[in-house]
C-alpha positions in Angstrom: 21.4 33.7 3.5 23.2 33.9 0.2 22.6 31.3 -2.5 25.4 29.7 -4.5 25.5 28.9 -8.1 24.1 25.4 -8.9 24.0 23.8 -12.3 20.9 21.7 -13.2 23.1 18.9 -14.4 24.5 18.6 -10.9 21.2 17.8 -9.4 19.3 14.4 -9.6 15.9 14.3 -11.2 13.6 16.0 -8.7 10.6 13.9 -9.6 12.4 10.7 -8.5 12.3 9.7 -4.9 15.8 10.5 -3.4 17.9 7.6 -2.3 19.4 9.4 0.6 17.8 11.8 3.1 18.4 15.4 2.4 20.2 14.4 -0.8 19.9 17.9 -2.3 22.0 20.5 -0.7 21.2 23.8 -2.3 21.1 25.4 1.1 21.1 24.4 4.8 18.0 26.0 6.3 14.9 24.0 7.1 11.4 24.8 8.1 9.3 24.9 11.3 6.4 22.5 11.9 3.1 22.3 13.8 -0.3 23.6 12.9 -3.9 23.1 13.7 -6.1 23.4 10.6 -9.3 22.1 12.2 -10.8 25.6 11.8 -10.2 25.5 8.1 -9.9 28.4 5.7 -6.8 30.5 5.7 -6.1 30.2 9.4 -3.0 28.1 8.9 -0.3 30.1 10.8 2.4 27.4 10.8 3.8 25.0 8.3 2.4 21.4 8.4 3.8 18.0 7.5 1.4 15.2 6.6 2.3 11.5 6.2 1.1 10.1 2.8 -1.0 7.0 3.4 0.6 6.9 6.9 4.3 6.4 6.9 4.5 6.7 3.1 3.0 5.1 0.0 4.3 1.7 -1.2 6.2 1.8 -4.5 6.7 -1.9 -5.0 9.0 -1.6 -8.1 11.3 0.9 -6.4 14.9 -0.1 -5.4 14.5 2.2 -2.4 13.6 0.1 0.6 12.1 3.1 2.4 9.1 2.9 0.0 8.4 -0.7 1.1 9.0 -0.6 4.9 5.4 -0.5 6.2 2.1 -1.5 4.5 0.5 1.7 3.3 -2.9 2.7 4.7 -2.6 0.4 7.7 -2.7 0.8 11.4 0.9 -0.3 11.5 1.9 2.5 9.1 -0.2 5.1 10.9 1.3 4.3 14.3 4.9 4.3 13.0 4.2 7.7 11.3 2.9 8.9 14.7 6.4 8.3 16.2 7.6 11.3 14.2 6.7 15.0 14.7 4.0 15.1 12.0 0.7 16.9 12.2 -1.6 14.6 10.2 -1.6 11.4 8.3 -3.4 11.2 4.9 -5.3 8.1 3.9 -8.0 7.0 1.4 -11.5 6.0 2.4 -14.0 4.1 0.4 -17.3 2.4 1.3 -18.0 -1.3 0.9 -21.1 -2.8 -0.6 -22.5 -3.3 2.9 -21.8 0.3 4.0 -18.6 0.0 5.9 -16.0 2.8 5.6 -12.7 1.2 4.9 -9.1 2.5 4.2 -7.7 1.4 0.9 -6.3 3.4 -2.0 -6.8 1.5 -5.3 -10.2 1.3 -7.0 -9.6 -2.4 -7.7 -8.1 -5.0 -5.4 -6.0 -7.6 -7.2 -5.1 -11.1 -6.0 -3.0 -14.0 -7.4 -5.3 -17.0 -7.3 -4.5 -20.4 -9.0 -1.9 -18.7 -11.2 -4.3 -16.0 -12.4 -4.8 -12.4 -11.4 -8.3 -11.8 -10.1 -9.5 -8.2 -10.1 -12.5 -6.9 -8.2 -13.8 -3.4 -7.5 -13.3 -2.6 -3.9 -16.8 -1.0 -3.5 -18.4 -4.1 -4.9 -17.1 -6.2 -1.9 -18.7 -6.7 1.5 -16.5 -6.0 4.5 -16.0 -9.7 5.1 -14.9 -10.2 1.5 -12.5 -7.3 1.7 -10.9 -8.7 4.8 -10.1 -12.0 3.0 -7.3 -10.2 1.1 -3.7 -9.9 2.5 -2.6 -10.7 6.1 -5.3 -11.9 8.4 -6.2 -10.9 11.9 -5.9 -14.6 13.0 -2.5 -16.1 12.5 -3.9 -19.4 11.7 -5.7 -18.0 8.6 -4.1 -17.2 5.3 -5.5 -14.4 3.1 -5.6 -14.1 -0.6 -2.1 -12.8 -1.8 -2.3 -9.2 -2.8 -0.7 -8.0 -6.1 -0.6 -4.7 -7.9 -0.3 -3.7 -11.5 2.8 -1.5 -12.2 3.2 -0.2 -15.7 1.2 -3.1 -17.0 3.2 -5.7 -15.0 1.8 -7.6 -12.0 4.0 -7.1 -8.9 3.6 -8.9 -5.6 2.7 -6.6 -2.8 5.6 -7.4 -0.5 6.7 -5.0 2.2 9.1 -5.5 5.2 6.4 -5.0 7.8 3.0 -6.1 6.6 -0.4 -5.6 8.3 -4.0 -6.5 7.7 -6.5 -4.1 6.2 -8.5 -1.8 8.4 -11.7 0.2 8.7 -12.0 3.9 9.3 -13.4 3.2 12.8 -10.4 1.1 13.7 -8.1 3.9 12.7 -9.9 6.2 15.1 -9.8 3.7 17.9 -6.2 2.5 17.5 -4.1 5.5 16.3 -2.8 8.3 18.6 -5.8 10.6 19.2 -3.5 13.7 18.9 -2.6 12.9 15.3 -4.8 14.6 12.8 -6.5 12.7 10.0 -6.6 14.0 6.4 -9.4 11.8 5.0 -9.3 11.5 1.2 -12.8 10.7 -0.1 -11.8 8.2 -2.8 -13.8 7.8 -6.0 -13.1 6.3 -9.4 -12.2 8.9 -12.0 -13.8 6.7 -14.7 -17.3 6.5 -13.1 -20.2 8.9 -13.1 -21.7 9.2 -9.6 -25.3 10.2 -9.0 -25.8 12.7 -6.3 -27.9 10.4 -4.1 -25.2 7.7 -4.3 -22.4 10.2 -3.4 -24.5 11.5 -0.5 -25.1 8.1 0.9 -21.4 7.2 0.8 -20.4 10.5 2.4 -23.0 10.0 5.1 -21.6 6.5 5.9 -18.2 8.1 6.4 -19.5 11.0 8.4 -21.3 8.7 10.8 -18.0 7.1 11.7 -16.2 10.5 12.1 -18.9 12.0 14.2 -19.0 9.0 16.5 -15.3 8.5 17.0 -13.3 11.7 16.1 -13.8 13.4 19.5 -11.1 16.1 19.5 -9.0 14.7 16.8 -8.3 17.3 14.0 -9.9 16.3 10.7 -9.5 17.5 7.1 -11.6 16.0 4.3 -10.3 16.1 0.7 -11.4 14.7 -2.6 -10.5 14.8 -6.3 -14.2 14.4 -7.0 -15.5 17.9 -7.2 -19.1 17.1 -6.4 -18.1 14.9 -3.5 -16.1 17.8 -2.0 -19.0 20.2 -2.5 -21.4 17.8 -1.0 -19.3 17.1 2.0 -19.2 20.8 2.8 -23.0 21.0 2.5 -23.4 17.9 4.8 -21.3 19.3 7.6 -19.6 22.5 8.7 -17.5 21.2 11.6 -14.5 20.0 9.6 -12.7 21.7 6.7 -13.0 20.4 3.2 -10.2 20.7 0.6 -10.4 20.1 -3.2 -7.7 17.9 -4.6 -6.3 18.8 -7.9 -3.4 17.9 -10.3 -2.9 21.6 -10.7 -3.0 21.5 -14.5 -0.4 18.6 -14.8 -3.1 16.3 -16.2 -6.2 16.8 -18.4 -9.7 15.6 -17.5 -13.1 15.8 -19.1 -14.3 17.8 -16.0 -12.8 21.2 -16.6 -12.9 21.9 -12.8 -10.0 19.5 -12.4 -7.7 21.0 -15.1 -6.0 24.0 -13.4 -5.3 25.7 -10.2 -7.6 28.6 -11.2 -10.5 26.3 -11.8 -9.8 24.7 -8.4 -9.7 28.1 -6.8 -13.1 29.0 -8.4 -14.6 25.7 -7.3 -13.4 26.2 -3.7 -14.5 29.8 -3.5 -17.9 29.2 -5.1 -18.6 26.1 -3.1 -17.5 27.5 0.3 -14.6 25.0 0.6 -11.7 25.7 2.9 -8.7 25.0 0.7 -7.0 23.2 -2.1 -4.5 20.3 -2.2 -2.4 20.5 -5.4 0.2 18.4 -7.1 3.4 20.3 -6.2 4.4 20.5 -9.8 1.3 22.6 -10.4 2.5 25.1 -7.8 6.0 25.3 -9.2 4.7 25.7 -12.7 2.4 28.6 -11.6 3.8 30.2 -8.5 1.5 33.3 -8.9 -1.5 31.0 -8.1 -0.3 30.7 -4.5 -0.9 34.3 -3.9 -4.3 34.2 -5.6 -5.3 31.2 -3.6 -4.2 32.7 -0.3 -5.9 36.0 -1.2 -9.1 34.0 -1.6 -8.8 33.0 2.1 -8.1 29.4 1.2 -5.6 27.0 2.7 -3.1 25.4 0.4 -1.4 22.0 0.7 0.6 20.0 -1.8 1.4 16.4 -2.6 3.8 14.6 -5.0 7.3 13.1 -5.2 9.0 16.5 -5.1 7.8 16.8 -1.5 10.4 14.1 -0.5 13.1 16.8 -0.8 13.8 19.1 2.1 14.8 21.9 -0.3 11.6 21.9 -2.4 9.6 21.7 0.8 11.4 24.8 2.1 10.8 26.7 -1.1 7.1 26.0 -0.7 7.2 27.5 2.8 8.7 30.6 1.4 6.0 30.7 -1.3 3.3 30.7 1.3 2.1 27.0 1.0 0.6 25.9 4.3 1.8 22.3 4.3 3.1 19.2 2.4 2.0 15.6 2.1 5.2 13.4 2.1 6.3 9.8 1.8 9.6 10.1 3.6 8.1 11.0 6.9 11.2 10.3 9.0 13.6 12.2 6.8 11.4 15.3 6.1 10.3 15.7 9.7 13.9 15.4 10.9 14.9 18.1 8.5 12.0 20.2 9.6 12.9 19.8 13.3 16.4 21.1 12.6 15.1 24.7 12.0 13.7 25.0 15.5 17.2 26.0 16.7 18.1 28.1 13.6 17.6 31.9 13.6 18.7 35.0 11.8 17.2 34.6 8.4 17.6 37.7 6.1 14.9 39.4 4.0 13.8 38.4 0.6 14.1 41.0 -2.1 11.4 43.7 -2.1 10.2 42.7 -5.6 9.6 39.2 -4.5 7.5 40.5 -1.6 5.4 42.5 -4.1 4.8 39.3 -6.1 3.5 37.5 -3.1 6.6 35.2 -2.9 7.5 36.4 0.6 9.8 34.3 2.8 13.2 34.9 4.3 16.9 34.3 3.6 16.8 33.0 0.1 16.4 34.3 -3.5 13.1 32.7 -4.2 13.0 33.6 -7.9 16.3 31.7 -8.3 15.0 28.6 -6.6 11.8 28.6 -8.6 13.6 29.0 -11.8 16.0 26.2 -10.8 13.2 23.8 -9.9 11.3 24.6 -13.1 14.4 23.8 -15.2 15.0 20.5 -13.3 11.5 19.4 -13.8 11.8 19.9 -17.6 15.3 18.4 -17.7 
């Protein structure tokens, strides 16, 4: 398929969530879907779509209603995501003070009480204390109103379809068993964790998984390098991926500062793959080949994954799957390719660079995306 000339100025900012599905139209092809990564490693033979925090994360200050339809990290969000042809849902797991694995993203939970914002660390709460926030299971009860801080401002956590908080066990029991779980092991970047403490929390999570997963596909992932390495040592049944910003942010821990460091950690620790911020991949496309040659799986996350075009480019690059917020729009675009055939070959020099795919000049697309990101 031939590409047409496109000016960067004609394209909206790619790191903004698009207001309309398939809002970029660089080309018409879409990608296939469906993969089982339960065996880990580089066995991913098909492209995978994963729902971020279920049906998508909540961006409370966004004018786009799609970012505030369902409460993120809730059974309601998970089951609505399951209505679409996705492979996995991704969600964040922490452990309460009394050793219950819960699903919640933020390190701190904030509530508006008596005109003041009260902030508490999630892992300092008991399960009963955690459940007092937000919508309650019993209609007659009223929970503490949840708020979030956005760019220093306090914003009410209002969504169109709200739901109460849930535990990891409840997710296993109440979500379609055919839907895979990408369980992010959530830890605070600003804390130093002793190995015994990390081990204890991981064992709490593993107990729930072993008791309730049955045949459900599972992937573990974590930004915390030591947690990822420990999880792999504690069990061999499920793949473990290292989460990284791919060099788009700088941390004190050098292992988190580049795709190359992520690859070395994964290889050295016997991990099964890497999950990178998509900008890291576009900024260093050669890293894809190096990661794949190391027999590692490669997934990405980030706002750019809400565009069918950038998702398709990643498939051509050899990325194994994407974590997305716009589940309905991306899966619909993905499904469209199932009836499309007849893609041409990429140029031979692109094959030699490990940028293989079909029907598109990949170097053009990568250059275009790079320019738009910097624009």
